[in-house]
N, C-alpha and C positions, 0 to 999 in steps of 0.2 A: 261680657260677650266673648265667645271664643273667636280665635283667629280662623277665618275661613279663607280657603284658597282653592281655586280650581286651576289645575295645571294643564295648559294646552299642549297638544303634541300632534305629530303627523304619523300615520301608519306606514311602515315599510314591509314589503313582502319578504318574510324569512320563514324558516322552518320552526323557529323557537316561538312557543306560545307566549312567552314573557316579553318577546322583542317588541310587541305592539305597545309596550309601556316604556321601551328603552329610549325613544327618541323625543322625549318631552322637551319642550323649550325649558331651559333650566331655570325655573322659578324656585327659589329656595323654600324649603319647609324648615321650621325650627326643630322638629322632632321626628320626621319621617323621611326615609329615602324615597325620592320620586323617580329614581332610575334603577336599573337592574344591578348597578355597581355598588350601591350602598355607600357607607362612610368610607373614608380613605383607608385602604388595606391592600395586602397582596392577594388578589383574587385567585391566583394560581394555587393557593393553599386551601381554598374552599372545597368542601366535599362535593361529590357527584350527587345528582338527584337520585333518589331511591329507585333502583331498577333501570336507570338510564346512564348514558355516557356523557351527559352534559352537566356542567357545574350548576349549583343552586344559584338563584338570583336573589337580589335583595330589595326589589321594588316593594313598597308598602311595609317595610320593616322599620324598627326604631333606629334612630341615630342619636348620638350624644346621650346615652342612658344616664339615669341618676346614679346608679352603681354604688349605693350605700348598703345594699343587701344582696340577696339572691336575684339573679336575672333568669327569668323563667319564660320559655317559649312553649305554650300549650299547643300541641299538634305540630310542633316544628320538625323539620328534617335537616337541620344543620345550617339553615340560612342566616342565623344570627350568632352562630358559634364564634365567629371572628370578633364579636363584641363581648364574648364571655357568657352568653346565654346558654343554658342547658335545656334540652328538649324533654318534655313530659307529655303525658296524656292524663285526662281525668279518669277516675276509677270506673266509669261506665263505658270506657273504650278499651277493648283488648288489643294490645300491641306488644309483642315480645321484644321489640327493639328499644322502647322508651319506658322509663319508670313512671309510676303513677304520681300525681300531685299529692295524693294522700300520704306519701312518704316525707313530705316537707313540713317543717314546723309552722305553726300559726304565725301570721304577720311577718314572715321572713323575707318577702320579696320587695325589692325596691323598684323592680321593672318587670312587667309582664307583657308578652307579645302574643297575639293570636292573629294569624293570617290564614284566611280561607279554611278555617276549622270551626266546627259548630260550637256554640256555647249552649250546652244542654241544660235543660230544666228538669229537675232541680239540682242535679249533681254538679254540673259544670259551674253554674252560678254560685252555688255554695262554696265550691273549692276556690274560685277566684276571690270571693269575699273573705274567705278564711286565710289565704296565704298573703294577700296584699297588705303590706305595712302602711302606716300613715305616710302620706306623701308619695306613695308608689305611683309610678307612671304606667298606666295601662294603655297599650296601643292595640287597637282592634281594626283589622282590615278585612272587608268582606264586600259582597255585591250589594247594590242598592236595596233590593227587596229584603235580603237578610238583615242588613243594617237597620232598616225600618222596623223590623220585628225586635231588634235587640236594643234600640236606643233608650227605651224607658229603663231597662235594667242598668245600662251604663250610666245614665243620669242619676240613678239611685245610689251609685257608688261614690260619686264625687263631681267635680266640675270639669267640663270640657275645656281643654286648653288649646286644642287645635282640631280642625275639621278639614280634611283634604279630599277632594274628588279628583280621581285620575280618569278623564274621559277615555272611552274606547269605542270607536265607531263600529267595531265588529259585534258589539252587544246591542240587543234590541232597544234598550233604553239609552244607549249612547254613553253609559257609564261603565268604567272598569271598576277598580277598587274605590270604595268609599272608606276613608280611614278616620277614625275618631280616637283622639288621645285624651285620656281622662286622668286627672290628678285625684287620687283616692283621698277621701276625708280621713 
């Protein structure tokens, strides 16, 4: 049975869209950052959000990676760079700033992160299965409706080792990120 945790919080009025996740009562997750600050690091060195003047945030991203192989962030924009993750996109997405996952070796990844990025069918699903090594930790953070559509694919890859819901009262269903952490078979 996976570790299930719902992280309570209160909303503060600020201009940052990620700040509604920033004031969580600090219940720890074993594998996921439940705050915008992420794992311990110098946040001043983090990159700016693409096209904005604010720093990236780390809510719903991995902490304590396996780190025995490549650390891959599919659709990433630098939010996991402080942990050594490299940003990629799958070959069905054009983006001149990030390389394609098709440039990676088979089974090279020990950690894969996907936050607010689509897992496309069939290309994205095929690429995740191809690059994930045995024991790879896959962290997927999405909205509740999107996660509901992806969960059967995630379960086909391995066992869920953590499931975290970050409530967000600004959303119609009351849920912000739903995060599933899978250990790949």
